[in-house]
Each structure stands twice: as C-alpha cells, then as structure tokens.
C-alpha positions in Angstrom: 0.0 0.0 0.0 1.7 3.1 -0.6 3.2 6.0 1.3 1.7 7.3 4.5 0.8 11.0 4.6 1.0 11.1 8.4 4.4 10.3 10.1 4.5 7.1 12.1 3.4 7.6 15.7 2.1 11.2 15.2 -1.5 10.3 16.2 -0.4 8.2 19.2 1.5 11.0 21.0 -0.1 12.9 23.8 -0.1 16.6 23.9 2.6 18.1 26.0 0.6 21.3 26.5 -0.4 21.5 30.2 -1.9 24.8 30.8 -2.9 25.6 34.4 -5.9 27.7 33.1 -7.6 24.6 31.8 -7.6 22.8 35.2 -8.7 26.1 36.8 -11.6 26.4 34.5 -12.6 22.8 35.0 -12.2 23.1 38.8 -14.3 26.3 38.8 -17.0 24.6 36.7 -17.1 21.7 39.1 -17.5 24.0 42.0 -20.3 26.0 40.3 -22.1 22.8 39.3 -21.8 21.4 42.8 -23.1 24.6 44.3 -26.0 24.7 41.8 -27.1 21.1 42.5 -26.9 21.7 46.2 -28.9 24.8 46.0 -31.6 23.2 43.9 -31.8 20.2 46.2 -32.2 22.4 49.3 -34.8 24.5 47.7 -36.8 21.5 46.5 -36.7 19.7 49.8 -37.6 22.9 51.7 -40.7 23.5 49.5 -41.6 19.8 49.8 -41.5 19.8 53.6 -43.3 23.1 53.9 -46.1 21.7 51.8 -46.2 18.4 53.7 -46.1 19.8 57.3 -49.8 20.6 57.7 -50.8 17.0 56.6 -48.2 15.5 58.9 -49.3 17.7 61.8 -53.0 16.8 61.3 -52.1 13.1 61.1 -50.3 13.2 64.5 -53.1 15.3 66.1 -55.6 12.6 65.1 -53.7 10.2 67.3 -54.1 12.5 70.4 -57.5 13.1 72.0 -58.5 16.7 71.7 -58.9 17.1 75.5 -55.3 16.0 76.0 -53.6 18.2 73.4 -51.2 20.8 74.6 -52.3 24.4 73.9 -50.1 27.3 72.9 -48.5 29.0 75.9 -50.0 32.4 75.0 -53.5 31.0 74.9 -53.2 29.7 78.5 -53.2 33.1 80.1 -51.1 36.2 80.6 -48.8 34.9 83.3 -47.8 31.9 81.1 -47.4 34.1 78.1 -45.1 36.5 80.0 -43.1 33.7 81.4 -42.7 32.2 77.9 -41.5 35.6 76.5 -39.1 36.0 79.4 -37.7 32.5 78.8 -37.2 33.2 75.0 -35.5 36.5 75.7 -33.2 34.8 78.3 -32.2 32.0 75.9 -31.5 34.6 73.2 -29.3 36.6 75.5 -27.5 33.6 76.9 -26.9 31.8 73.5 -26.1 34.8 71.4 -24.3 37.2 73.8 -23.0 35.3 76.9 -21.9 31.9 75.6 -19.7 33.2 72.8 -17.8 35.4 75.2 -17.3 32.7 77.8 -16.3 30.0 75.2 -13.9 32.4 73.6 -11.8 32.2 76.7 -12.3 28.6 77.6 -12.0 26.8 74.1 -9.1 27.3 71.8 -10.9 27.2 68.4 -8.9 27.3 65.1 -9.5 30.4 63.0 
C-alpha cells in the first residue's frame, strides 16, 4: 500500500501542553455545578417539607385526644405568656451574647 501521509506515531502522541488555566476552568466549573445542584436540592426539599407539614401535623393530632392536646402558651393566660416571652429572651441573651464570650476564653478554636 503506498506511502503514508502522516508520520508514524504522530497520532499516538499525547499533547505536552499542560496549561494551568484549563484545570482552573474545569475546577471552577465543578464547584459551580456542585453549588448549583446543592442549592436546587435544598430549595426543592424545603418546598416539599413546607407543603407536607400541615398534613403530617394533622395526622399526628388525630392520634391524640382533643382534650389531652397541649395548647399554645400564649392562649393559657397572661402569666404563662409573659413567662414564655421571658424565657425566650433569656435564651437569646445567653446563647447569642453570653456563651460566645465565655467560650472564647475557655475553648481554643482554630481560626
């Protein structure tokens, strides 16, 4: 068969071009794709659970007699409502203001 137009081994060689920009673009694309899939997953599950909550709540309430169901604290009277509001305020102050300052001195956390 005659002469070859392509030199022997030319098609079998690998390219020696190794540009860092190509791996950077691919890496950035992977990060963007991963973030996009994670965002869509979280949004879809959030919407699903928000739609399903009333049905699940109603199902559980059917299992409890109406006379034994716990009422909301504010509907039980003013003293209980005030105590509940005080407790919520206390927990906020402790968790958001006091604990971070105390733990800053007792726990050596990496920055």
